[in-house]
C-alpha positions as CSV (number, residue, x, y, z in Angstrom):
1,M,-0.3,65.0,-66.0
2,T,0.6,66.9,-62.9
3,T,-2.8,69.0,-62.9
4,V,-4.3,65.7,-63.0
5,V,-2.8,64.4,-59.8
6,E,-3.2,67.6,-58.2
7,T,-7.4,67.4,-58.8
8,L,-7.3,64.2,-58.1
9,N,-5.7,64.6,-54.4
10,E,-7.9,67.6,-53.9
11,I,-11.3,66.0,-54.5
12,Q,-10.1,63.2,-52.6
13,E,-9.1,65.4,-49.1
14,E,-13.0,66.8,-49.8
15,L,-14.4,63.2,-49.8
16,R,-12.0,62.4,-46.4
17,E,-14.0,65.9,-45.3
18,L,-17.6,65.2,-46.5
19,R,-17.2,61.3,-45.1
20,T,-15.6,63.0,-41.2
21,L,-18.9,65.9,-41.4
22,Y,-21.3,62.7,-42.5
23,K,-19.9,60.6,-39.9
24,G,-20.8,63.6,-37.2
25,L,-24.1,64.4,-38.6
26,V,-25.3,60.1,-38.2
27,E,-23.4,60.1,-34.9
28,R,-25.6,63.3,-33.1
29,L,-28.9,61.7,-35.2
30,I,-28.7,57.8,-34.6
31,P,-27.4,57.1,-30.7
32,V,-25.2,54.1,-31.4
33,E,-27.0,51.9,-28.1
34,E,-25.0,48.8,-26.5
35,P,-27.3,45.7,-26.8
36,S,-28.5,44.3,-23.7
37,E,-27.5,41.2,-22.3
38,D,-29.9,39.5,-24.0
39,E,-29.4,41.0,-27.1
40,R,-25.4,40.2,-26.7
41,G,-26.1,36.6,-26.2
42,T,-28.2,36.0,-29.4
43,I,-26.2,37.8,-31.2
44,E,-22.7,36.3,-29.9
45,E,-24.6,32.1,-29.7
46,P,-24.2,30.4,-33.2
47,D,-27.3,30.1,-35.0
48,D,-29.6,26.9,-35.5
49,I,-29.4,25.6,-39.1
50,V,-32.0,23.2,-39.8
51,S,-32.2,20.3,-41.9
52,E,-34.1,20.1,-45.5
53,E,-36.4,18.0,-44.8
54,E,-37.3,20.2,-41.4
55,L,-37.9,22.9,-43.2
56,L,-40.4,21.3,-45.3
57,R,-42.0,19.5,-42.6
58,A,-42.9,22.4,-41.0
59,L,-43.5,24.4,-44.4
60,G,-46.5,21.4,-44.9
61,E,-47.7,22.0,-41.7
62,K,-48.3,25.5,-41.7
63,R,-50.3,24.6,-45.2
64,V,-52.6,22.0,-43.3
65,H,-53.2,24.9,-40.5
66,R,-54.5,27.1,-42.6
């Protein structure tokens, strides 16, 4: 049983190392950019939710215009 626990601990440590290496690689390849003021406002403001009636009306209008 001790061997199983030791093996699992080794696997867990190797996974931690792989995760750290992968994180470093991703950070080098994909730079993290802060959102602009416009983007931040869009992200933080609550979403507008339309009713089912408004949605069906909008979809119906689009079909008519095609």
